KEPAPA-274230 format. One record per residue (C-alpha): residue in three letters; x, y, z. Coordinates in pm, whole numbers, padded with zeros to 5 digits, always signed. Layout:
ALAXYZ...
//
This chain:
MET-09609+01476-00027ALA-09752+01842-00028GLU-09720+01964-00387GLN-09534+02315-00436ASP-09747+02585-00477PRO-09734+02749-00796LYS-09824+03049-00624GLN-09493+03033-00425PRO-09292+03356-00426GLU-08954+03312-00659ASN-08756+03485-00401GLU-08826+03211-00150ILE-08709+02944-00393GLN-08385+03177-00436GLU-08349+03159-00076GLU-08391+02790-00012GLN-08127+02730-00318SER-07910+02966-00150THR-07915+02767+00186GLY-07845+02444+00022VAL-07503+02614-00108GLU-07426+02724+00185VAL-07473+02390+00381GLU-07234+02224+00090LEU-07009+02492+00179GLU-07003+02429+00549THR-06945+02082+00480ALA-06640+02160+00251GLU-06502+02382+00552GLU-06547+02104+00798VAL-06374+01843+00560ALA-06104+02063+00518ALA-06088+02162+00894ALA-06113+01763+00963GLU-05802+01707+00720ALA-05621+01993+00854ALA-05679+01859+01205GLU-05551+01516+01112ALA-05243+01636+00945GLU-05162+01842+01275ALA-05202+01540+01475GLU-04964+01365+01231ALA-04735+01609+01279GLU-04735+01632+01652ALA-04672+01249+01677GLU-04387+01290+01437ALA-04256+01541+01623GLU-04308+01345+01928ALA-04086+01058+01781SER-03837+01270+01623PRO-03584+01325+01919ASP-03514+00943+01909ASP-03477+00947+01538GLU-03266+01261+01560VAL-03042+01073+01822ALA-03012+00767+01613GLN-02933+00984+01284LEU-02662+01170+01505GLN-02514+00834+01653GLU-02474+00721+01279GLU-02289+01067+01195LEU-02064+01012+01486ALA-01973+00677+01390ALA-01889+00761+01028ALA-01706+01026+01148LYS-01497+00822+01383ASP-01444+00552+01079ALA-01343+00823+00863ALA-01081+00960+01143LEU-00973+00622+01208ARG-00887+00562+00831ALA-00699+00893+00821GLN-00503+00804+01070ALA-00428+00453+00936GLU-00348+00613+00596ALA-00107+00901+00779GLN+00075+00599+00966ASN+00105+00405+00671ALA+00258+00703+00452LYS+00505+00803+00775ARG+00612+00395+00757ARG+00664+00404+00413ALA+00829+00724+00435ASP+01072+00615+00687GLN+01143+00282+00484ASP+01257+00457+00207VAL+01483+00656+00371GLU+01652+00338+00550LYS+01666+00205+00207ALA+01832+00513+00084ARG+02068+00522+00389LYS+02157+00141+00374PHE+02192+00150-00012ALA+02305+00486-00137LEU+02641+00334-00178GLU+02514+00049-00404ARG+02641+00236-00729PHE+02948+00365-00604ALA+03021-00001-00445GLY+02982-00148-00792GLU+03214+00072-00926LEU+03495-00034-00683LEU+03428-00391-00726PRO+03647-00408-01082VAL+03937-00271-00875ALA+03937-00538-00624ASP+03892-00772-00906ASN+04194-00625-01079LEU+04422-00675-00775GLU+04323-01017-00744ARG+04418-01064-01081ALA+04757-00895-01027LEU+04822-01150-00705GLU+04745-01428-00931ALA+04989-01299-01185ALA+05257-01219-00940SER+05259-01580-00758GLY+05548-01774-00783ASP+05931-01808-00661ASP+06062-01486-00845GLU+06240-01314-00569ALA+06210-00971-00761ILE+05829-00971-00778LYS+05764-01068-00440PRO+05743-00729-00269ILE+05546-00588-00544ALA+05281-00900-00491GLU+05321-00827-00117GLY+05220-00450-00179VAL+04915-00547-00407GLU+04803-00795-00135LEU+04817-00541+00151THR+04624-00302-00096LEU+04364-00531-00161LYS+04291-00652+00196SER+04290-00255+00280LEU+03983-00239+00046LEU+03813-00529+00150ASP+03826-00368+00483VAL+03679-00056+00360LEU+03432-00271+00206GLY+03358-00493+00503LYS+03305-00174+00721GLN+03023-00052+00473ASN+02865-00390+00514ILE+02968-00524+00177GLU+03017-00880+00166VAL+03208-01114-00080VAL+02990-01391-00237GLU+03235-01697-00267PRO+03046-02004-00325ASN+03317-02250-00424GLY+03169-02616-00306GLU+02845-02485-00215PRO+02505-02561-00359PHE+02401-02326-00657ASP+02196-02066-00552PRO+02034-01873-00863ASN+01978-01556-00611LEU+02321-01500-00573HIS+02484-01695-00847GLN+02554-01667-01217ALA+02633-01995-01382MET+02835-01968-01658SER+02909-02359-01771MET+02807-02680-01617ILE+03049-02984-01637GLU+03060-03333-01561ASN+03196-03412-01198PRO+03132-03728-01040GLU+03319-03641-00713VAL+03036-03372-00642GLU+02683-03360-00589PRO+02483-03251-00905ASN+02448-02849-00918THR+02716-02770-00692VAL+02958-02501-00755ILE+03310-02647-00852ALA+03481-02278-00951VAL+03444-01945-00893MET+03533-01733-01222GLN+03447-01373-01045LYS+03374-01312-00697GLY+02996-01158-00622TYR+02927-00895-00341THR+02615-00799-00127LEU+02568-00477+00029ASN+02347-00510+00361GLY+02219-00845+00196ARG+02150-00709-00129LEU+02296-00856-00435ILE+02481-00573-00603ARG+02698-00844-00828PRO+02627-01217-00870ALA+02932-01458-00834MET+03001-01608-01176VAL+03027-01989-01129MET+03059-02353-01312VAL+02837-02558-01158SER+02854-02970-01164LYS+02586-03149-01379
//
């Protein structure tokens, strides 16, 4: 290895050092350029694959939109169905309170007939008039789908009957209605007043 000439000019040494720095700079630039080229290649690869990804994403969004539309349509149909049911119930049972107010009138007419029963000729015309009035009232109630619940001799039904007392009666099956103290009524199948009954043990 040749020894450095001590008489070598100082400016030559500085030139050699600056050349080394330039080489280092060129190497760094080359590394940066290589990294940039690699990143660009990756970006191009992603760009080439992105149409399929975009199609898949659009399909997912379309499926989600269809699902949301179907749910909204189902909710709208359910809301319409509930509204129709409410309107139908309101129409069918609009007379419920009014019918309930009329039932005591029918009860009083029936009690009047029971009190007028007998052989007294003087009250027969009155009893006939009360009977015709009661019949007319029951006909009007029947036209409005108000039906009488008179379960004498039938099995006790807690949905339609209200037991006032229970009595031993070996002639009938247990849990049988043996007397009706007050008739019940239904409106379009809905109970508006239960029948008050006596039931066998």
